[in-house]
C-alpha positions as CSV (number, residue, x, y, z in Angstrom):
1,X,-150.5,-79.3,54.4
2,X,-149.6,-80.7,57.9
3,X,-146.4,-78.5,58.3
4,X,-148.3,-75.3,57.7
5,X,-150.7,-76.4,60.7
6,X,-147.5,-76.7,63.3
7,X,-147.5,-72.7,63.7
8,X,-150.5,-71.1,65.9
9,X,-152.5,-68.5,66.1
10,X,-153.5,-66.8,70.0
11,X,-151.6,-69.5,71.9
12,X,-152.1,-68.8,75.6
13,X,-151.4,-70.2,78.8
14,X,-153.3,-69.6,82.2
15,X,-152.2,-69.9,85.5
16,X,-154.4,-71.0,88.2
17,X,-153.9,-70.9,92.0
18,X,-155.6,-73.5,93.5
19,X,-155.6,-73.7,97.5
20,X,-151.7,-72.7,97.2
21,X,-150.8,-75.0,94.0
22,X,-150.5,-73.2,90.7
23,X,-151.8,-75.1,87.6
24,X,-150.8,-74.4,84.3
25,X,-153.2,-74.8,81.4
26,X,-151.6,-74.3,78.0
27,X,-153.5,-74.3,75.0
28,X,-151.6,-73.8,71.2
29,X,-154.7,-72.4,70.0
30,X,-155.9,-72.6,66.4
31,X,-153.2,-73.2,63.6
32,X,-152.5,-70.6,61.6
33,X,-153.7,-71.5,58.6
34,X,-157.2,-72.0,60.1
35,X,-157.0,-68.5,61.5
36,X,-155.8,-67.4,57.6
37,X,-158.6,-69.5,56.2
38,X,-161.6,-68.0,58.4
39,X,-159.9,-64.0,57.9
40,X,-160.5,-65.2,54.0
41,X,-163.8,-66.6,54.4
42,X,-164.9,-63.4,56.4
43,X,-163.8,-61.2,53.3
44,X,-165.2,-63.2,50.6
45,X,-168.7,-63.2,52.2
46,X,-168.4,-59.7,53.1
47,X,-167.7,-58.6,49.7
48,X,-169.9,-60.5,47.6
49,X,-174.0,-60.6,47.2
50,X,-176.1,-63.7,48.2
51,X,-175.7,-66.5,45.6
52,X,-178.8,-68.4,45.1
53,X,-178.8,-71.8,43.2
54,X,-179.2,-75.2,43.1
55,X,-175.7,-76.4,43.7
56,X,-175.4,-74.8,47.0
57,X,-173.1,-77.7,48.5
58,X,-170.5,-77.4,45.4
59,X,-170.6,-73.6,46.1
60,X,-170.1,-73.8,49.6
61,X,-167.2,-76.5,49.3
62,X,-165.6,-74.4,46.6
63,X,-166.0,-71.7,48.5
64,X,-163.9,-73.7,51.9
65,X,-161.5,-74.8,49.2
66,X,-160.9,-71.2,47.8
67,X,-160.4,-69.7,51.5
68,X,-157.7,-72.7,52.4
69,X,-156.0,-71.6,49.0
70,X,-155.9,-68.2,50.3
71,X,-154.8,-69.4,53.7
72,X,-151.9,-71.7,52.1
73,X,-150.4,-68.5,50.0
74,X,-150.5,-66.1,53.2
75,X,-148.7,-68.6,55.1
76,X,-146.2,-69.2,52.1
77,X,-145.7,-65.3,52.2
78,X,-145.6,-65.4,55.9
79,X,-142.5,-67.8,56.2
80,X,-140.5,-66.0,53.3
81,X,-141.0,-62.3,55.1
């Protein structure tokens, strides 16, 4: 999955003038995969009722995995179109 993390969401560059010298600071931003996973997580959490149970860690891990599965699907479609 590392190849899917090459694309960036929100890359930016800042130029500062420091006593007449220009300093450029570039940031690649977060990976597009992480951005898509975060958006999937936001949607999932907004659309379900709070879940209570004894296997909280399993539920949280499963939800995170599902979000990255959504992100991977989004990247596949994003690259094809």
